[in-house]
C-alpha positions as CSV (number, residue, x, y, z in Angstrom):
1,M,104.4,71.6,115.4
2,L,101.3,69.4,115.7
3,V,98.2,71.0,117.3
4,P,96.0,68.3,118.9
5,L,92.3,69.1,118.3
6,K,89.4,66.9,119.3
7,Q,87.5,65.6,116.3
8,K,84.3,63.5,116.0
9,S,84.7,59.9,115.0
10,S,84.1,59.2,111.3
11,G,83.0,55.6,111.1
12,G,86.3,54.1,112.3
13,R,88.4,56.4,110.1
14,R,91.4,58.0,111.9
15,P,90.9,61.8,112.0
16,K,93.6,63.8,110.1
17,K,96.2,65.6,112.2
18,K,96.1,69.4,112.1
19,I,99.5,70.6,111.0
20,Y,100.8,74.0,112.0
21,H,102.7,75.2,108.9
22,R,106.2,76.5,109.5
23,V,107.3,79.9,108.2
24,H,111.0,79.3,107.8
25,E,111.8,83.0,107.0
26,L,110.4,84.0,110.4
27,D,112.2,81.1,112.1
28,R,115.4,82.5,110.6
29,V,114.8,85.9,112.2
30,M,115.5,84.3,115.6
31,D,118.7,82.7,114.3
32,L,119.9,85.9,112.8
33,Q,119.6,87.8,116.1
34,K,122.0,85.6,118.2
35,K,125.4,87.1,117.4
36,P,124.2,90.7,117.0
37,S,122.6,90.5,120.4
38,V,126.0,89.4,121.9
39,I,127.7,92.3,120.0
40,L,125.3,94.9,121.4
41,H,125.4,93.4,124.9
42,L,129.2,93.7,124.9
43,K,129.1,97.2,123.5
44,A,126.7,98.2,126.3
45,I,129.1,96.7,129.0
46,I,132.1,98.5,127.5
47,Q,130.3,101.8,127.4
48,S,129.2,101.4,131.0
49,Q,132.8,101.3,132.2
50,K,134.2,104.6,133.5
51,N,137.2,104.6,131.0
52,Q,135.3,102.7,128.3
53,H,137.7,99.8,128.8
54,L,136.7,96.4,130.0
55,L,139.3,94.1,131.6
56,L,139.0,90.7,130.1
57,R,139.4,89.1,133.5
58,D,136.2,91.0,134.5
59,L,134.2,89.7,131.6
60,E,133.1,86.6,133.6
61,K,131.7,88.8,136.4
62,Q,129.5,90.6,133.8
63,V,128.1,87.7,131.8
64,G,128.9,84.5,133.7
65,F,131.4,81.7,133.1
66,V,129.4,79.9,130.3
67,Q,128.5,83.0,128.3
68,K,132.1,84.4,128.6
69,W,133.3,82.1,125.9
70,N,130.6,83.3,123.4
71,F,131.7,86.9,124.1
72,M,135.4,86.0,123.7
73,A,134.6,84.5,120.4
74,V,132.8,87.6,119.2
75,I,135.8,89.8,120.3
76,E,138.1,87.7,118.3
77,K,135.8,87.5,115.3
78,Y,135.0,91.2,114.9
79,P,138.3,93.2,115.2
80,S,136.5,96.0,113.3
81,I,134.3,96.6,116.3
82,F,136.4,95.4,119.3
83,H,140.0,96.2,120.0
84,V,142.0,94.2,122.6
85,D,144.7,96.2,124.3
86,A,147.3,93.8,125.7
87,G,150.0,96.2,127.0
88,S,152.9,94.9,129.0
89,S,152.2,97.0,132.1
90,M,148.4,96.6,132.1
91,P,146.2,93.4,132.1
92,P,144.4,92.8,128.7
93,S,141.3,94.8,128.1
94,V,138.8,95.3,125.3
95,T,137.4,98.6,124.0
96,L,135.5,99.8,121.0
97,T,137.5,100.6,117.9
98,E,137.6,104.2,116.8
99,K,135.3,103.5,113.9
100,A,132.8,101.7,116.2
101,R,133.0,104.6,118.7
102,K,132.1,107.1,115.9
103,V,129.1,105.0,114.9
104,A,128.1,104.5,118.5
105,C,127.9,108.3,118.9
106,G,124.7,108.2,116.7
107,E,122.8,106.3,119.4
108,A,122.0,109.5,121.3
109,E,120.4,111.0,118.3
110,S,118.4,107.9,117.5
111,R,117.1,107.8,121.1
112,E,116.2,111.5,120.8
113,L,114.2,110.7,117.7
114,M,112.6,107.7,119.4
115,E,111.2,109.7,122.4
116,P,108.0,111.1,120.8
117,V,107.4,107.6,119.3
118,L,107.8,106.0,122.8
119,V,105.5,108.6,124.5
120,K,102.8,108.0,121.8
121,N,103.1,104.2,122.1
122,L,103.0,104.2,125.9
123,R,99.8,106.4,125.8
124,K,98.2,104.0,123.3
125,L,99.3,101.0,125.5
126,L,97.5,102.5,128.5
127,M,94.5,103.6,126.4
128,M,93.8,100.0,125.4
129,S,93.9,98.7,129.0
130,V,90.6,98.3,130.8
131,D,91.4,100.8,133.5
132,C,93.9,103.0,131.5
133,R,96.7,101.8,133.8
134,V,99.3,99.0,133.7
135,P,101.6,97.8,136.4
136,L,105.1,99.3,136.0
137,E,106.7,95.9,136.3
138,K,104.8,94.8,133.2
139,I,106.0,97.8,131.2
140,E,109.6,96.9,132.4
141,F,108.9,93.3,131.2
142,I,108.6,94.5,127.6
143,E,110.8,97.7,127.8
144,N,113.4,96.3,125.3
145,E,110.7,95.3,122.8
146,L,109.1,98.8,123.1
147,G,112.5,100.5,122.7
148,L,112.4,102.1,126.2
149,P,115.6,103.1,127.9
150,S,116.4,101.0,131.0
151,D,115.9,104.1,133.2
152,F,112.6,105.2,131.6
153,K,111.0,105.5,135.0
154,K,113.4,108.4,135.8
155,S,114.4,109.7,132.4
156,L,111.1,109.6,130.5
157,I,107.9,109.3,132.7
158,P,108.6,112.4,134.9
159,K,109.1,114.6,131.7
160,Y,105.4,114.1,130.7
161,P,103.2,114.7,133.8
162,E,100.4,115.8,131.4
163,F,100.3,112.2,130.0
164,F,101.6,109.9,132.8
165,S,101.6,109.4,136.5
166,V,102.8,106.6,138.8
167,K,100.3,105.6,141.5
168,D,100.3,103.0,144.2
169,V,97.4,100.5,143.9
170,N,97.3,97.8,146.6
171,G,101.0,98.1,147.2
172,K,102.0,97.9,143.5
173,A,103.2,100.8,141.3
174,Y,101.0,101.4,138.3
175,L,101.6,103.7,135.3
176,H,98.4,105.7,134.9
177,L,97.1,107.6,131.8
178,E,96.4,111.2,132.7
179,N,94.6,112.3,129.6
180,W,92.6,110.5,126.9
181,D,93.3,111.5,123.3
182,S,90.8,110.3,120.8
183,S,93.2,111.1,117.9
184,L,95.5,108.3,119.2
185,A,92.6,105.8,119.3
186,V,93.4,104.7,115.8
187,T,94.9,101.2,115.2
188,A,97.8,100.4,112.9
189,R,95.4,98.3,110.9
190,E,93.1,101.3,110.4
191,E,96.0,103.5,109.4
192,R,97.0,101.0,106.8
193,L,93.5,100.7,105.4
194,T,93.2,104.5,105.2
195,C,96.4,104.7,103.2
196,E,94.9,102.1,100.9
197,G,91.7,104.2,100.5
198,V,89.4,101.9,102.5
199,L,87.1,103.8,104.8
200,P,84.3,102.5,107.1
201,S,81.9,104.9,105.5
202,N,82.7,103.4,102.1
203,P,82.3,99.6,102.4
204,P,83.0,97.3,99.4
205,K,80.3,96.2,97.1
206,K,78.7,92.8,97.8
207,K,80.0,91.3,94.7
208,V,83.6,91.7,95.9
209,R,84.8,88.4,97.3
210,I,87.8,87.3,99.2
211,S,90.8,86.1,97.2
212,K,92.4,82.7,97.5
213,D,95.2,84.2,99.6
214,G,92.5,85.2,102.3
215,N,92.7,88.9,101.7
216,F,89.6,91.1,101.4
217,F,89.2,94.8,100.5
218,G,87.1,96.0,103.4
219,P,87.1,98.3,106.5
220,F,87.0,95.5,109.0
221,A,89.5,93.2,107.2
222,F,92.9,92.1,108.4
223,K,96.0,91.5,106.2
224,I,96.3,87.7,105.7
225,C,99.6,86.0,105.0
226,F,99.1,82.3,104.6
227,P,102.2,80.1,105.0
228,T,103.8,78.4,102.0
229,G,102.1,75.0,101.5
230,F,98.8,76.0,103.1
231,R,95.9,75.5,100.7
232,A,92.5,76.9,101.8
233,N,89.4,75.1,100.5
234,V,86.2,76.8,99.4
235,S,84.4,76.3,102.7
236,Y,87.4,77.7,104.7
237,L,87.5,80.8,102.4
238,D,83.7,81.3,102.7
239,E,84.0,81.3,106.5
240,L,87.0,83.6,106.4
241,E,85.1,86.0,104.2
242,R,82.3,86.2,106.7
243,W,84.8,86.8,109.4
244,Q,86.6,89.5,107.4
245,R,83.4,91.3,106.7
246,M,82.2,91.2,110.3
247,E,82.2,94.6,112.1
248,F,83.9,94.7,115.5
249,P,84.5,97.2,118.3
250,S,87.7,99.2,118.5
251,P,90.5,97.9,120.7
252,Y,90.5,101.3,122.3
253,L,87.0,100.8,123.7
254,N,86.8,99.3,127.2
255,A,86.7,95.5,126.9
256,R,84.3,95.2,129.9
257,R,81.5,96.5,127.7
258,F,81.4,93.4,125.6
259,E,80.4,89.7,126.1
260,A,83.4,87.4,125.6
261,A,81.2,84.9,123.7
262,D,80.1,87.4,121.1
263,P,81.8,86.7,117.8
264,K,82.4,90.5,117.4
265,A,84.2,90.6,120.8
266,R,86.3,87.6,119.8
267,K,87.3,89.4,116.6
268,R,88.1,92.4,118.7
269,V,90.6,90.3,120.7
270,V,92.5,89.6,117.5
271,A,92.6,93.4,116.9
272,V,93.9,94.0,120.4
273,L,96.7,91.4,119.8
274,H,97.5,93.0,116.4
275,E,97.7,96.4,118.0
276,L,99.9,95.3,120.9
277,L,102.4,93.7,118.5
278,S,102.3,96.8,116.3
279,L,103.4,99.0,119.2
280,T,106.6,97.0,119.6
281,M,109.8,97.9,117.6
282,E,109.9,94.6,115.8
283,R,106.2,93.6,115.9
284,R,106.9,90.6,118.0
285,L,106.7,89.5,121.7
286,T,107.3,86.2,123.4
287,S,104.1,84.3,124.3
288,I,105.0,84.8,128.0
289,Q,105.1,88.6,127.5
290,L,101.7,88.6,125.7
291,D,100.1,86.5,128.4
292,A,101.5,88.8,131.1
293,F,98.9,91.4,130.0
294,H,96.0,89.0,130.3
295,S,94.1,91.0,132.9
296,E,94.9,94.5,131.5
297,Y,93.4,93.6,128.1
298,L,91.1,90.8,129.1
299,L,92.8,88.4,126.7
300,P,91.3,84.9,126.2
301,S,92.4,82.1,128.6
302,R,93.3,79.9,125.6
303,L,95.5,82.6,124.1
304,L,97.7,80.1,122.2
305,L,94.8,78.5,120.4
306,C,93.5,82.0,119.5
307,L,96.9,82.8,117.9
308,I,97.1,79.4,116.1
309,K,93.5,79.8,114.8
310,H,94.5,83.1,113.1
311,H,97.8,81.8,111.6
312,G,97.3,84.0,108.6
313,I,97.8,87.0,110.9
314,F,100.2,85.7,113.6
315,Y,103.1,83.3,113.6
316,I,104.5,81.4,116.6
317,T,108.0,80.2,116.5
318,N,109.8,78.0,119.0
319,K,113.2,79.1,117.8
320,G,115.2,80.7,120.6
321,V,114.9,80.4,124.3
322,R,111.2,81.1,124.4
323,S,108.3,80.9,121.9
324,T,107.8,84.2,120.0
325,V,104.7,85.6,118.4
326,F,105.2,87.6,115.1
327,L,102.9,89.9,113.4
328,K,103.3,88.4,109.9
329,E,102.3,91.4,107.8
330,A,105.3,93.4,109.3
331,Y,107.8,91.1,107.6
332,N,109.0,90.5,104.0
333,D,110.7,87.1,104.3
334,S,113.1,87.6,107.2
335,H,113.2,91.4,106.9
336,L,111.2,93.9,109.0
337,T,109.7,96.3,106.5
338,D,109.3,99.4,108.7
339,K,112.0,100.3,111.2
340,C,112.1,102.9,113.9
341,P,115.2,105.2,114.4
342,L,116.7,103.0,117.1
343,L,116.6,99.9,114.9
344,L,118.1,101.9,112.0
345,F,121.0,102.8,114.4
346,I,121.4,99.2,115.5
347,D,121.6,98.1,111.8
348,K,124.3,100.7,111.2
349,F,126.3,99.5,114.1
350,I,126.0,95.8,113.3
351,A,127.0,96.6,109.7
352,L,130.5,97.0,111.1
353,S,130.6,93.3,111.5
354,G,129.9,92.8,107.8
355,R,126.2,92.1,108.1
356,R,124.1,94.4,106.0
357,E,120.7,94.2,107.8
358,I,119.3,92.5,110.8
359,N,116.0,92.2,112.6
360,L,116.9,92.4,116.2
361,C,115.1,93.3,119.4
362,N,116.9,96.0,121.3
363,E,119.0,94.4,123.9
364,M,121.1,97.4,124.7
365,T,120.9,99.1,128.0
366,S,121.5,102.8,128.2
């Protein structure tokens, strides 16, 4: 992807084009999710039926005429997951195989294990917003990425009145934070640095310099993962070192307290984006989803350029229906390194198809 940037004329010489380096391993993540997402979608449709059987003639009503053929292909390709019952007295129907039903029983346990994680992440999401509240429709917009059940407004929110409340603001329903918890105001970046023994009260010595891969051992540094083929020159590394050393306010402090033009505030924006992605199951959101939270987190108007500028931290892929933003440090090649209970269950279910491991955003409804 070519990123057009204005450059000064250099005596008639044509300025060099800025090339956005592809990370093929992360592009591949989007390709790997296609068939598993169909499998999980079909599983959810079958489980939503009263008798756990879906008449094939009703499949088109559920997914549409075009998508029906993709689902039919999956049914035929994975007999270990889907069984077609074509009795003489009844129209053909599809159900889960006995083995698939046994594995599917583990979903309830995984969702039970997910609940404290979801409550914690929702609280952190609200704590970062400028008014400690977010429109419910925006939470719904990323509910799959967070791992929330589709009925979270009824099944989850009312269970925790000490943490959440739903209030009407100018005719729109908002999820409000009831209690601030300073113990939660710690970012995933800070937790990683603490595990590595880096503390704000113990900054590195001045002689410690940034390495050629862009990484720096300091309390205000971000993990950098440059793409293959990117070669940083000395001046770039010097500028990056100054940026890595720079102190900045916590994403959990109100953004209205800081001037947007302040370099420390601009670095704080990177920390906010880093934390938002860290709160999702697979450390990724579409660019549209990120931009939807522009007013709640006072994100920059030129969000795309901010992400591109920090390409060692974030990666944007145009694979799939929409462009997707990845937190690069969360992946080893195409594999998510840390998985929540729900993703572990999904991996186990998809393994019935013969695939060992996937990186898939939860597309199941429950």
